[in-house]
N, C-alpha and C positions, 0 to 999 in steps of 0.2 A: 504494499499499500503505500502511496505516496505521502509525503511530508503533510501536502495542501489537503489531501482526502482524509489524513489523521487526524489534522487540526480541525477539520469543518466537523468531523463528528464529536469531537469534544466539544466545540464550539457550539452545536446544535444543543447539547446538553445545558450548558449557561444561558442560551438564549431562552430555551422553553421554562428552566425553572425560573428565571428573572422576571419572564414575560410576567408569569403568574404573580410573584412577587410584586411587580410592577402595579399590578391592579390591586393586590391584597393590602398591601403598606397604606398608601393614603385613602383608599375608599370603602375597606373593610368596617374602620369605624364609622363612616357614613350610613352601611347599609344596616349597622347594629344601631344607631341611632333613630334611623328610620322605623326601626322595630319596637321604640320607645324605650329603649333601656338608657339607665342615666349614665353621666360621666364616670361615677364613681362604677357602676357594672360594667361599663367598657373597660375600663382599666384593668378589673378583674378578669373579665373575658382574654383579652391580650396578654395579662400575666401568666395565666394557666397554661397557655400553650407553650411560654417560654420555660416555666418550671418542668412540665412532663418532660421536655427533651433534656432535661440535666440527667435523669437516668435512663429514657430511653435512646439517646441518640449514642452514648458512649456503649452500650451494651449491642446495638446493631453496629457499630464499629467492630466491637470486640469479635462478633461473630464474621464481619468481612475479613477480619486479619486473620483469624485461627482457620477460615475454611480455604481462603484463598480463591473464594468466589464473589469477589466485590460485584461484578456486573449484574449477578443472580440477586444480590440484595437489593442492589439499586431497583430493577425492573418492579422487584416484589414491592418495594416499600412505595414508588410511584402508583401502581395500580390499586395497591390499599390505599394510597390517599384520595386517588380519585373516586373511588366506591366509598368511603366513609364521608367524602365531603356531600356528596349526594344527599347524605342526612339532612343536611340544612334546609333540603326544600319544604321537608316535613315538620321541621323544628318551629314551635311558636312560641313557648315558654322560657323564661331565662334559665329553668334547669335544664331543659332539653337543648337548647343553644350550648350550654356548659358543655354536657356531657359530649356533645361532637368536636367542639373545640378540641377538648380533652383528648378524644381519639384519634382525629387528625393530626394531633401534635407528637403523638407515638410513632409516626411515621415519616411525614413530610419534611422536617428539619434536617433528617438524615440524608437526603437527598444532596444537600450542600456539601458536608464534610467527605461525603464518600466521592462526590463528582471531585473535588479539589485536591484530595488524595492521591488519586490516579493522575489526574493533571499535573500536579506538582512532581510525581515523580517520573513522568514523560519530560517534563520540562529539565529538570535535574539531569537525565540521560542524555540531552541534548536533541531530543525528537521535535521538540515544538518550543516558541516562544511565549511562557504563560502568559505575560500581559496582554499580549495580542489575541489570544485565544479567549481570556477572561473578559476582557471588553465586548465580546458579544453578547456574555450576560448584563452587561450594560444597559446595551443596545435593546436588547429585550426588555429591559426594564423602563427604559425610554417609552417604546412603541407600547406597552402595556398602560403606561402612566397617560402618556398623550391619548392614547387612544380611548381609554376609558373615560377622561374628562371630557374629549370630544361627544363621544356616544351618551354619557349623562345629561351632558347641557342641555335643559328643558325636558329630560326624561326623569322617570320614576327612577328611585334608587332600587328596586327591585332586579333592575338590570343587572347590579353588581355580581349577583351570584350565578346566573348562567354564564357572564364573562370569565369570572373563575372556573368554573366547572370545564368550559372550553379548552382553556390553556391547559388544565391538569390533565387533560388527555392529551395533549402535545405533550407532557412531560413523559408519558409512557412510551409513547414512540421512539422519542429522544433517547430513553433509557436501553430501549431494543437494540438501537444501532448503535449505542455506545460502545467505544472498543472493549473487545474482551481483557479484562484487567488481569495484570500481572502482580505477584506477590510483590511487595514493597520491602521485604526482607522475612526472615524467618519468623518463625510466630514467637512470641514472647511469651514469658512463663506466666502463672496465673497471677501472680503479683504485679503483673507489669504497669497496673495504673497506680499502684503504689508508688512505684519507681518514680514516676511523673512526681507526685506529690511530695516525694522526698526532697525533688530538686530545689532548691532554693531559688536557681536562676528562672527556673519554669515557673514556681510560684510567683516571683516579681512579676514576670511578664506578662502571667495571667492578671493581676492586680492590674496591672496599667492600662492592659487590654480591655479590661472589663470595665473601668472606669470611663475610659473614652467610649465604648461600645453604648453604656449605659445612659451618657449624657445625649444620647439621640432619643431617649425615651417619650419626650412631651412632644418632639418633632414627628414621630413615626405615629402616636396616638393621638394629636390632638392639633396637630398643624394645620391639617384640611378644614377641621371645624372652625379653628381660630381665623382662618382667613377668611373663609365662607362666610363667619361672621360680621368680618370688616366689608363685607360688600363685594369681593371677589368672586368670581363664577367657578364653575366647577370646570372648566376650559382653562383658565386663568390658574388655578390650582395647579392644575396636570400640566402645565408649562413650567411653573417654578419647581414642581419636582423634577421634571426634565431638565432643566438647566442645571440643575447639580448633578444630575448623572452625566450630561455632556460633559462638565467638566473633569467627572470621574474616567471618563471614556478617554479623555486626553493625555490624562495621566498615565493610563494603564497602556496607551499607545507608544509612550515614551519610557517606560517601565525600567527598561533595562539599564538604559543610562542612569535613570534616577536612581534606581537600588543600587548601582555599582558607585556612586557617589555618596550618598547617605546612607545606606546600610538600613538593618530593620530598626536599630535603635533611632537613629536621624529619622526614620520616617514616622515611628511613635511619636517622637518628640513633637515634631511639625505636627501632627493631628491632636496634640494636646493644645499646644499653641493656638492653632485655626480652631479648634471648638469654643473656647475661651472668648475669641472674637465672634465669632457666629452668632452663638448662645446670647451674646450681651445686645448685637445687633436684633435678633429677631424679637428679643423680650423688650426691645425699646419702641419699635414702630413697626407698622403693618402698611408704610410707604410702598410702593412697589418697587421703584429703583434701588431700596435699601434691600429688600427682601431677594432682588435678583443677585445683588453684590454677595449677600451673606450666602445665596445659595451655590454660588461659585466655589464657596469655601467649602462645601461638600468633596471637593477633590482631595482637600487636606484631611477633614474630619472622618471620614470613610475610605476614601482609595488610599490616602498614605497609610492609615492604619491597618488596613487591609493588605496591602503590600507589606508591611512591617511584619504582620503577624504571619502570612505564609510563609517568608522566607527565614523567618525565625523557626518555626515549626521544620520547614524542610532539613535546616541546617542541625538542629539540636534533636530530632525525635529520635529513640533508641531505636536499634535494629528491631523488627518484627512488631513497631507498636506506632507506624506512619499514620494508620488511620485512627487508631485508638488516641494518637496526641490529638490530632483534628477536630475527633469528635469530642475529646477532654474540654478542649479550647472552645468549641461551638455551644458545648452544655453550659459553662461555667458564665464566660465572655458573654456568649449570645443567647444564654438559658437564664440561669439561676440570677444572676447579677442584674440584667437588665429587666428580667422578671419582677424583681422588687422593686426596679425604677418604674416600670411600667404601671403596678400597682399602684405606687407613689405619685404617679404623674397624675389619674383621676382626681387623687386631693388635690393636688398641688394645683392644677387647670381650674378646678372647680372653685378654688378658694383665691387664687390669684392672678386666675386669667393667663395673659400674655408674660406675666412675669413670673410664671414657672420655669422659665427660659433661665433665668437668672439662677436658677438652682443647677440647671444642666451645665452653665459655664463653670460652676464650681467643681462639679466634676470630672471636667475635662482638664481643669487646673489640677487635681490631685491625681489624673492620669499623667500629667505632662511631669510631675513631681517624682512620680513613681518610675518615670522611664529616666529620668535622672539618677536616681536609685541604681536603677538594672546598669545603666551605664559606669557608675564609679565601681560597681560592683564587678565588672570586666575589666576594668584598668589592670587590676595587679595581675589578672591571668594573660594580658597582651605583652607585660615585661619581659625580656628575656631573662 
């Protein structure tokens, strides 16, 4: 198989998964709000999904690591996610929606770390350029966000659910054509995850990445509602989300040079600083020019943080635990910690409105400080 054909099959998985995410992240809270749920209930529903994957994603990754059948696990997770999401078509009460939110969250969050592990393995082997494959995920996100924003303008929010179901079907097709996954190392011992927990560098990295990631909680959960309340249309909200991801795409397109220049720690530090600036802007105004400027900083707060995390994991995961390290990062940084932040975001937004973004700025600052501590920890090891 040619490099182009191989990269295309990896890219299609990113594109399909993030097409779903591009609709889900900004507009799922809108669908939930249209069902009559309060800000606190929406915060809880969003938080439940992130908490569930704290346990489910590492467990699924361990199966992939030990069996060496990562593609089969990927296909199964995509298919089950689609089938479970159809349950929302009949769920009417809060408890019913909560139940399906929990069930879907057992499987769908595992798609990204499983994809990342195999893509980074191929990139490390020189078979593809990670950034240029990953950017198709960002492009898929843009298409989902813009497309949904355009379709929803003047239409009922009920349309959000069938849109998500359609993209989940594409997730299944992309998983089927995903390249057969090779093992990323020999299977680790049963205590493998404890090896990661006992690693001070890994824990400090998790802390820094978690704070930077959690600082997006109010943005993910309530920016669409906040901007709509300020008089912006659904299409404008979609464009604002797209602006952020376009900036991210540009970063990924030139990621090879950027990673070589800054390294994982420099990228995380950039994300922390960028987050402080971005959330202060969003907390202070809903003026469109300022929002566009803040959205351009998504390249730093998400893009740089993501690259820093992926390259840290690729260079530091123990043999045989590549998928597990990815999943643990996803579960802790993208699950447990941001889940708590999501839960708090409902209360923060209900009581502070746009001022909730100031709390997110504080989280970004903490992430930056933890990154500085990690850099200091690395210095002795770098000396001859």
